[in-house]
One Martini backbone bead per residue (centre of mass of N, CA, C, O) as a GRO file, in nm:
protein
  140
    1UNK     BB    1   8.172  -7.751   6.172
    2UNK     BB    2   8.201  -7.524   6.399
    3UNK     BB    3   8.043  -7.320   6.617
    4UNK     BB    4   8.115  -6.975   6.706
    5UNK     BB    5   7.852  -6.908   6.820
    6UNK     BB    6   7.692  -6.791   7.152
    7UNK     BB    7   7.531  -6.557   7.053
    8UNK     BB    8   7.393  -6.259   7.108
    9UNK     BB    9   7.532  -5.942   7.201
   10UNK     BB   10   7.471  -5.715   6.967
   11UNK     BB   11   7.293  -5.413   6.876
   12UNK     BB   12   7.328  -5.143   6.634
   13UNK     BB   13   7.161  -4.834   6.584
   14UNK     BB   14   7.079  -4.594   6.355
   15UNK     BB   15   6.950  -4.279   6.464
   16UNK     BB   16   6.792  -3.974   6.505
   17UNK     BB   17   6.698  -4.034   6.824
   18UNK     BB   18   6.829  -4.165   7.095
   19UNK     BB   19   6.632  -4.106   7.330
   20UNK     BB   20   6.377  -4.201   7.185
   21UNK     BB   21   6.463  -4.492   7.130
   22UNK     BB   22   6.516  -4.575   7.422
   23UNK     BB   23   6.233  -4.508   7.532
   24UNK     BB   24   6.072  -4.699   7.359
   25UNK     BB   25   6.204  -4.971   7.464
   26UNK     BB   26   6.151  -4.921   7.762
   27UNK     BB   27   5.838  -4.884   7.749
   28UNK     BB   28   5.757  -5.146   7.584
   29UNK     BB   29   5.988  -5.376   7.707
   30UNK     BB   30   6.157  -5.298   7.973
   31UNK     BB   31   6.420  -5.187   7.933
   32UNK     BB   32   6.757  -5.129   8.049
   33UNK     BB   33   6.989  -4.920   8.134
   34UNK     BB   34   7.332  -4.909   8.156
   35UNK     BB   35   7.331  -4.602   8.085
   36UNK     BB   36   7.286  -4.297   8.036
   37UNK     BB   37   7.156  -4.119   7.798
   38UNK     BB   38   7.243  -3.955   7.507
   39UNK     BB   39   7.259  -3.791   7.203
   40UNK     BB   40   7.477  -4.033   7.089
   41UNK     BB   41   7.414  -4.260   7.331
   42UNK     BB   42   7.282  -4.600   7.382
   43UNK     BB   43   7.220  -4.867   7.632
   44UNK     BB   44   7.051  -5.193   7.652
   45UNK     BB   45   6.912  -5.436   7.809
   46UNK     BB   46   6.750  -5.741   7.687
   47UNK     BB   47   6.766  -5.892   7.977
   48UNK     BB   48   7.057  -5.892   8.143
   49UNK     BB   49   7.360  -5.845   8.297
   50UNK     BB   50   7.416  -6.156   8.307
   51UNK     BB   51   7.382  -6.192   7.980
   52UNK     BB   52   7.491  -5.950   7.787
   53UNK     BB   53   7.251  -5.838   7.617
   54UNK     BB   54   7.240  -5.574   7.362
   55UNK     BB   55   7.129  -5.238   7.278
   56UNK     BB   56   7.212  -4.984   7.045
   57UNK     BB   57   7.247  -4.618   7.004
   58UNK     BB   58   7.307  -4.395   6.724
   59UNK     BB   59   7.385  -4.079   6.541
   60UNK     BB   60   7.618  -4.195   6.397
   61UNK     BB   61   7.861  -4.390   6.323
   62UNK     BB   62   7.982  -4.679   6.263
   63UNK     BB   63   8.206  -4.889   6.316
   64UNK     BB   64   8.398  -4.903   6.025
   65UNK     BB   65   8.229  -4.755   5.799
   66UNK     BB   66   8.467  -4.632   5.622
   67UNK     BB   67   8.519  -4.942   5.493
   68UNK     BB   68   8.293  -4.942   5.314
   69UNK     BB   69   8.183  -5.008   4.979
   70UNK     BB   70   7.966  -4.825   5.038
   71UNK     BB   71   7.795  -4.553   5.019
   72UNK     BB   72   7.698  -4.289   5.150
   73UNK     BB   73   7.370  -4.363   5.281
   74UNK     BB   74   7.403  -4.710   5.220
   75UNK     BB   75   7.524  -4.872   5.486
   76UNK     BB   76   7.237  -4.836   5.613
   77UNK     BB   77   6.921  -4.940   5.778
   78UNK     BB   78   6.654  -5.079   5.798
   79UNK     BB   79   6.556  -5.340   6.022
   80UNK     BB   80   6.544  -5.680   6.147
   81UNK     BB   81   6.431  -5.792   6.473
   82UNK     BB   82   6.434  -6.009   6.774
   83UNK     BB   83   6.254  -6.084   7.056
   84UNK     BB   84   6.218  -6.259   7.360
   85UNK     BB   85   5.947  -6.383   7.526
   86UNK     BB   86   5.704  -6.428   7.776
   87UNK     BB   87   5.420  -6.598   7.772
   88UNK     BB   88   5.295  -6.476   8.047
   89UNK     BB   89   5.332  -6.162   7.908
   90UNK     BB   90   5.156  -6.110   7.658
   91UNK     BB   91   4.907  -5.946   7.758
   92UNK     BB   92   5.073  -5.718   7.882
   93UNK     BB   93   5.206  -5.628   7.619
   94UNK     BB   94   4.948  -5.564   7.456
   95UNK     BB   95   4.852  -5.343   7.652
   96UNK     BB   96   5.101  -5.163   7.637
   97UNK     BB   97   5.092  -5.099   7.336
   98UNK     BB   98   4.814  -4.971   7.342
   99UNK     BB   99   4.879  -4.744   7.550
  100UNK     BB  100   5.122  -4.633   7.348
  101UNK     BB  101   5.025  -4.662   7.036
  102UNK     BB  102   5.126  -4.935   6.923
  103UNK     BB  103   5.150  -5.093   6.630
  104UNK     BB  104   5.045  -5.417   6.561
  105UNK     BB  105   5.163  -5.701   6.394
  106UNK     BB  106   4.929  -5.943   6.404
  107UNK     BB  107   4.951  -6.252   6.449
  108UNK     BB  108   5.221  -6.494   6.420
  109UNK     BB  109   5.226  -6.824   6.342
  110UNK     BB  110   5.446  -7.085   6.453
  111UNK     BB  111   5.518  -7.445   6.341
  112UNK     BB  112   5.812  -7.490   6.328
  113UNK     BB  113   6.104  -7.422   6.454
  114UNK     BB  114   5.947  -7.150   6.581
  115UNK     BB  115   5.737  -7.197   6.807
  116UNK     BB  116   5.471  -6.954   6.794
  117UNK     BB  117   5.438  -6.594   6.863
  118UNK     BB  118   5.418  -6.292   6.668
  119UNK     BB  119   5.508  -5.943   6.702
  120UNK     BB  120   5.497  -5.638   6.522
  121UNK     BB  121   5.709  -5.333   6.500
  122UNK     BB  122   5.767  -4.995   6.475
  123UNK     BB  123   5.996  -4.773   6.509
  124UNK     BB  124   6.091  -4.439   6.489
  125UNK     BB  125   6.307  -4.562   6.240
  126UNK     BB  126   6.166  -4.816   6.080
  127UNK     BB  127   6.215  -5.058   6.242
  128UNK     BB  128   6.159  -5.408   6.249
  129UNK     BB  129   6.013  -5.548   6.519
  130UNK     BB  130   6.012  -5.836   6.748
  131UNK     BB  131   5.788  -6.044   6.946
  132UNK     BB  132   5.860  -6.363   7.075
  133UNK     BB  133   5.640  -6.638   7.170
  134UNK     BB  134   5.693  -6.922   7.289
  135UNK     BB  135   5.609  -7.214   7.327
  136UNK     BB  136   5.606  -7.412   7.604
  137UNK     BB  137   5.756  -7.656   7.435
  138UNK     BB  138   5.982  -7.456   7.369
  139UNK     BB  139   6.355  -7.451   7.391
  140UNK     BB  140   6.468  -7.223   7.161
   0.00000   0.00000   0.00000
């Protein structure tokens, strides 16, 4: 069977405060806004505009949420997702997190499929995010 995915395009999180969520990821990870954040919507490049992978934040409903078989209030919630970091910037990231008062969990060493080191952190809406630094020999 052929693989239909060609990579992750977007993640959209429902958050309590869109501007606060966007500022958190901009400040900690250096993500850039695609357009200025509003009270209802923000979107940030996770890599670059050339790569077109992005994360969005909304304070309302997700698209097509009204079609969910789950009841209101249980259709979404805290999630886990990971960003890929640059190994050479690991120490800079660790210092940045410390300066911002972000509690990091880890490091978690991975020696199997995804060789490298991960650091985990909770965002202001209790989503568990991860920054994974692949080993220099990892091409994945």
